[in-house]
C-alpha positions in Angstrom: -0.1 0.2 0.4 1.0 3.3 0.1 3.9 3.9 2.8 2.0 6.6 4.7 3.3 8.7 7.6 0.8 10.0 10.0 0.3 11.4 13.9 2.9 10.1 16.3 0.4 12.0 19.2 -3.0 10.4 17.6 -1.3 6.8 18.1 -0.5 8.2 21.6 -4.6 8.9 21.9 -6.3 5.8 20.1 -5.1 3.2 23.2 -6.1 5.8 25.7 -9.5 6.3 24.2 -10.0 2.4 23.8 -9.4 2.1 27.2 -11.8 4.7 28.4 -14.1 2.8 26.1 -14.9 5.0 24.1 -14.5 2.8 20.7 -13.2 -0.6 20.2 -10.4 -0.5 17.9 -11.2 -2.6 14.6 -9.5 -5.9 14.3 -7.1 -7.1 11.6 -7.7 -11.2 12.6 -11.3 -11.5 12.6 -12.9 -13.1 9.4 -14.0 -11.0 8.0 -12.0 -7.5 9.5 -14.1 -6.1 12.5 -14.6 -2.4 11.8 -13.9 0.2 14.6 -17.1 0.3 16.9 -18.1 3.5 18.9 -18.9 2.4 22.5 -19.5 5.7 24.3 -21.4 8.2 21.8 -22.2 11.0 24.2 -19.1 10.7 25.3 -17.2 10.5 22.0 -19.3 13.6 21.0 -18.7 15.5 24.1 -14.8 15.4 23.9 -15.6 16.0 19.6 -17.2 19.2 20.8 -14.6 20.6 23.2 -12.1 20.6 20.5 -14.6 21.6 18.0 -15.4 24.7 20.0 -11.8 25.5 21.0 -11.0 25.0 17.1 -13.8 27.0 16.2 -13.7 29.9 18.8 -9.8 30.6 18.5 -9.6 30.1 14.8 -11.8 32.8 14.0 -11.2 35.3 17.4 -8.0 34.9 17.8 -5.9 35.6 14.5 -4.3 39.1 15.1 -4.3 38.7 19.4 -6.1 36.4 21.6 -9.4 37.6 22.7 -10.6 34.2 24.0 -9.2 31.3 25.7 -10.5 27.8 26.1 -10.0 25.8 29.4 -11.5 22.8 31.2 -12.2 22.4 34.9 -12.7 19.1 36.7 -15.7 18.8 38.4 -17.7 16.8 41.3 -15.8 16.1 44.6 -14.1 12.9 42.3 -13.2 15.0 39.3 -16.0 13.0 37.5 -16.8 15.3 34.7 -15.6 18.4 33.2 -16.8 22.0 32.9 -15.4 23.2 28.9 -15.1 27.2 29.8 -14.3 30.1 27.1 -13.5 33.2 28.6 -11.8 36.5 27.5 -8.4 36.9 29.3 -8.6 40.5 30.1 -11.9 39.8 31.8 -12.4 41.2 35.7 -13.9 38.2 36.7 -11.8 35.5 37.9 -11.2 33.4 35.2 -9.4 29.8 35.0 -5.8 29.4 33.6 -5.4 33.6 34.0 -2.5 33.3 34.7 -0.7 31.0 32.1 -3.3 30.6 29.3 -3.2 27.0 29.6 -6.4 24.2 28.3 -6.9 22.3 32.1 -6.8 24.4 35.2 -6.9 21.4 37.2 -7.0 23.2 41.0 -9.8 26.0 40.0 -12.1 24.5 42.8 -9.6 23.6 45.4 -9.6 25.4 48.4 -7.7 25.1 52.1 -9.7 21.9 53.2 -8.3 20.1 50.4 -4.6 21.0 51.2 -5.3 20.4 55.4 -4.7 16.6 55.5 -7.3 16.4 57.6 -6.5 19.3 59.7 -9.4 21.3 61.1 -9.1 24.9 59.2 -8.9 28.4 61.4 -12.0 30.7 61.1 -10.2 32.9 59.1 -9.2 30.3 56.6 -13.1 29.4 56.4 -13.9 33.1 56.2 -11.4 33.5 53.2 -11.9 30.5 51.5 -10.9 31.3 48.1 -13.3 29.1 46.2 -16.4 30.1 47.8 -15.6 33.9 47.6 -14.3 33.7 43.7 -17.8 31.9 43.1 -19.4 35.0 45.1 -17.2 37.8 43.3 -17.9 36.3 39.8 -21.6 36.4 40.5 -21.8 39.7 41.9 -20.2 40.8 38.9 -20.7 38.5 35.9 -24.3 41.5 35.1 -23.2 44.6 35.6 -26.2 45.6 34.1 -28.5 43.1 35.3 -30.4 42.6 38.5 -28.9 39.5 40.6 -32.5 39.3 42.1 -33.0 35.4 41.7 -29.7 33.9 41.5 -28.8 31.3 43.7 -25.3 32.3 45.9 -23.1 29.6 47.4 -23.5 28.5 50.6 -21.8 30.3 53.8 -18.0 28.9 53.6 -18.8 27.5 57.2 -21.2 25.1 56.1 -19.3 24.4 52.9 -16.2 23.2 55.6 -18.7 21.8 57.9 -19.8 19.3 54.7 -16.4 18.2 53.4 -17.6 20.2 50.2 -20.7 18.4 49.7 -22.5 21.8 49.7 -20.4 23.2 47.2 -20.9 20.3 44.7 -24.6 20.6 45.4 -24.9 24.3 45.0 -22.2 24.1 41.1 -24.7 20.9 40.4 -28.2 23.1 41.1 -26.5 26.0 39.0 -23.8 26.0 36.2 -24.9 22.0 35.4 -28.5 23.0 35.8 -28.5 26.7 33.6 -25.4 26.8 32.4 -26.0 30.1 30.2 -26.8 31.5 33.6 -24.4 30.6 35.6 -21.3 30.6 32.8 -19.7 33.4 34.3 -19.7 32.0 37.8 -16.5 30.3 36.2 -15.1 33.4 34.7 -16.8 32.8 31.4 -19.3 30.9 28.9 -19.5 27.7 30.4 -20.2 24.0 29.4 -21.1 20.6 31.2 -18.8 18.1 29.6 -19.7 14.1 31.0 -16.0 13.1 30.8 -13.9 12.4 33.8 -11.6 15.2 34.0 -8.4 12.4 34.7 -9.1 10.9 31.2 -9.1 14.6 29.1 -5.5 15.4 31.1 -4.9 11.5 30.2 -5.8 11.6 26.8 -4.2 15.1 26.2 -0.3 13.6 27.5 2.4 15.1 25.2 0.6 18.0 23.8 2.0 21.4 24.7 -0.8 23.2 26.6 0.5 26.3 24.7 0.6 25.3 21.3 -2.9 23.1 21.0 -3.8 22.4 17.6 -7.5 21.6 18.2 -8.1 21.2 14.7 -6.3 18.4 14.4 -7.8 16.9 17.8 -11.3 17.3 16.3 -10.2 16.1 13.2 -9.1 12.4 15.2 -12.4 12.0 16.3 -14.1 12.7 13.2 -12.1 9.7 12.0 -14.1 7.5 14.2 -17.3 8.3 12.7 -15.8 7.8 9.0 -14.3 4.8 10.0 -17.3 3.2 12.1 -19.8 4.4 8.7 -17.3 3.3 6.3 -16.6 0.0 7.9 -12.7 0.4 6.4 -10.4 -1.0 9.3 -7.2 1.5 8.0 -8.4 4.8 8.7 -5.5 8.1 9.0 -5.4 11.2 10.5 -2.9 13.9 9.2 -1.5 11.8 7.0 1.2 11.9 4.8 2.2 10.0 1.9 5.3 9.3 0.5 5.4 6.9 -2.3 4.7 6.3 -4.5 5.4 10.4 -4.6 5.5 12.6 -1.6 1.9 14.3 -1.2 0.5 17.0 0.5 -0.7 16.6 3.9 -4.1 14.7 4.2 -6.2 15.2 7.3 -8.5 12.0 7.3 -7.4 9.6 4.7 -9.7 6.0 4.9 -7.7 3.2 3.0 -9.4 0.4 1.5 -7.0 -2.8 0.2 -9.6 -4.7 -0.4 -8.4 -8.3 -1.0 -4.7 -7.0 -0.3 -5.6 -6.7 4.0 -2.9 -9.5 4.4 -0.5 -8.4 2.2 -0.5 -4.5 1.8 3.6 -4.4 1.8 5.0 -1.6 -1.3 5.0 -3.1 -4.6 7.8 -3.9 -7.0 8.8 -0.1 -8.6 6.7 0.3 -11.9 3.8 -1.5 -10.4 2.1 0.6 -8.4 -1.0 1.3 -11.2 -1.7 -2.3 -11.6 -1.3 -3.0 -7.7 -3.8 -0.1 -6.5 -6.0 -0.9 -9.0 -7.8 -3.3 -6.0 -7.7 -0.4 -3.6 -9.8 2.4 -2.8 -9.0 6.0 -0.7 -11.3 8.4 0.6 -9.7 11.9 1.4 -11.2 14.4 4.1 -9.9 17.8 3.9 -11.6 20.5 7.0 -11.0 24.0 7.8 -12.8 26.9 9.1 -11.8 28.9 5.9 -9.1 31.0 3.8 -8.9 34.7 4.3 -7.2 37.3 2.3 -3.9 38.1 2.6 -3.3 41.8 4.5 0.8 42.1 3.9 0.2 43.0 0.7 -2.4 44.8 -1.7 -5.3 47.5 -1.6 -6.1 50.0 1.2 -9.0 47.9 2.0 -6.9 44.6 2.2 -4.5 46.1 4.4 -6.9 46.7 6.6 -8.2 43.0 6.9 -11.4 43.0 4.5 -11.4 40.4 1.6 -9.3 40.4 -1.0 -8.2 37.7 -3.4 -7.3 35.4 -0.5 -4.6 32.4 -0.5 -6.0 29.7 -3.0 -5.1 27.0 -0.2 -8.2 24.7 -1.7 -5.5 23.7 -4.7 -3.4 21.5 -2.4 -6.4 19.5 -1.8 -7.5 19.5 -5.4 -4.1 18.4 -5.9 -4.1 15.8 -3.7 -7.1 14.1 -4.9 -5.9 14.5 -8.5 -2.7 12.8 -8.1 -4.0 9.9 -6.2 -6.9 9.3 -8.8 -3.9 9.2 -11.2 -2.2 6.1 -10.1 -5.5 4.0 -11.0 -7.4 3.6 -7.5 -10.3 1.7 -7.5 -12.1 4.4 -6.4 -10.7 7.6 -5.4 -13.2 9.8 -3.1 -12.3 13.3 -2.2 -14.2 16.1 0.1 -13.9 19.2 1.3 -15.4 21.0 4.6 -15.4 24.1 5.3 -17.2 26.4 7.7 -17.3 30.1 6.6 -18.4 31.1 3.2 -15.3 31.2 1.1 -16.3 34.4 -0.4 -12.1 35.1 -0.9 -11.5 31.9 -3.6 -10.9 33.2 -6.9 -14.0 32.0 -8.8 -11.8 29.2 -10.9 -10.8 27.6 -7.7 -14.8 27.5 -6.8 -15.6 26.6 -9.7 -13.5 23.2 -10.1 -14.5 22.7 -6.2 -17.7 22.3 -7.4 -17.8 20.4 -10.5 -14.8 18.2 -10.5 -16.0 14.6 -10.3 -15.6 12.4 -7.3 -15.0 15.6 -4.8 -17.4 16.9 -2.6 -17.3 20.4 -1.4 -19.4 21.4 1.3 -20.0 24.6 3.8 -21.1 24.4 7.0 -22.2 28.3 7.1 -24.4 27.7 4.1 -26.1 24.4 4.9 -27.1 25.4 8.8 -28.2 28.8 7.0 -26.0 30.6 9.7 -23.5 33.0 9.1 -21.3 31.3 11.6 -18.1 34.0 11.3 -20.0 37.2 12.1 -21.9 35.1 15.2 -18.2 33.9 16.5 -17.0 37.6 16.4 -19.8 38.8 17.9 -19.4 36.3 21.0 -18.0 38.9 23.7 -20.6 40.9 23.1 -23.2 38.6 22.5 -22.5 34.7 23.4 -23.5 32.2 20.9 -25.9 29.8 22.8 -24.8 26.3 23.4 -27.5 24.9 21.6 -26.6 26.5 18.4 -22.6 25.4 18.5 -24.6 22.4 18.9 -26.1 22.3 16.2 -23.2 23.4 14.0 -20.8 20.6 15.7 -23.8 18.0 14.6 -24.1 19.0 11.5 -20.6 18.6 10.9 -20.2 15.1 12.5 -23.1 14.4 9.8 -21.6 15.7 6.9 -18.8 13.3 7.6 -20.5 10.2 8.2 -22.9 11.2 5.2 -19.8 11.2 2.9 -18.5 7.9 4.7 -21.2 6.2 3.8 -21.1 7.4 0.5 -17.7 6.3 -0.1 -19.2 2.9 1.5 -21.7 2.4 -0.9 -19.2 2.8 -4.3 -17.1 0.5 -2.8 
């Protein structure tokens, strides 16, 4: 088969997800081979949602400077779940990971009681509890132009300490989990409950630089599992770069169906690639938020960041597809998914994307009927409801599932 390099980080994350019961890996030894199976649909959707949300907001809002940050907090007395938070790093609220802007803030709900080693706390320690006082401060300051009447306030620090934090977790379950749109500012931003243990998220992301996260790549890996289950293909690659018979541009996701050659997928003799690959099938999937005009050169309008001719980066996606198809695969199926309407693309590029046989070009904004870019840009002043973000994420998953099903139907 093609000699394919793919993400080492992804290879490490795969078994972590399997051990946590999210997926069951495909088996080459079964007859016929067993495809990947999703075991925990709700958990996988939450994991994918974390990365979709982070990718969406940081990619659109943080082009020139950091206008929004993403953080994950542990939730529950045993950290049995988590909370995703979007927040403004310059906020006056007590936000997570504020000093270091890392993805995880494992200590956000840690108080002196957790550090006392079982010893009783003094009255001063109780009175100055950083957790309860932080929640009170945020609750009081989160709605400067609106009344706080009707909002539930945290229990007194004395009751929280006497209950060994049971009162605190009861309060947080009744507020943040029950009404995240209302009480999200209590943790410094816009928050969303995640049904995955915090320890799993920390382990799953081991090896990733907290300050250099490529959330888009993490999202693509979760989308690959949806694609593999729907297509039934037992060979799937994330961030793949085939190097033989030629060096291709990197491909976000790749499904590979070797047909009867599954047990013998080694490289064929030189000069026989076309004859060898005619039994195989490939499905390529590419994802992007959108491509924007260059602002370093051009007209005064472009220098201000207005859309101009832009970079026709999709050409690389098309070149991969055409190069793959030239080797005579039994089937070469290409997909290009974008979030924003590609108004900056040159007309010939759009024409080619729309009319290349075997290559499907789909836009999330267009299909959902939302101006996603503008809604996200307005988020600091008018937060996008979680229900709407969930709709976008679900639609993207459905796009991937439909593309994978079409690929399966043709092979």
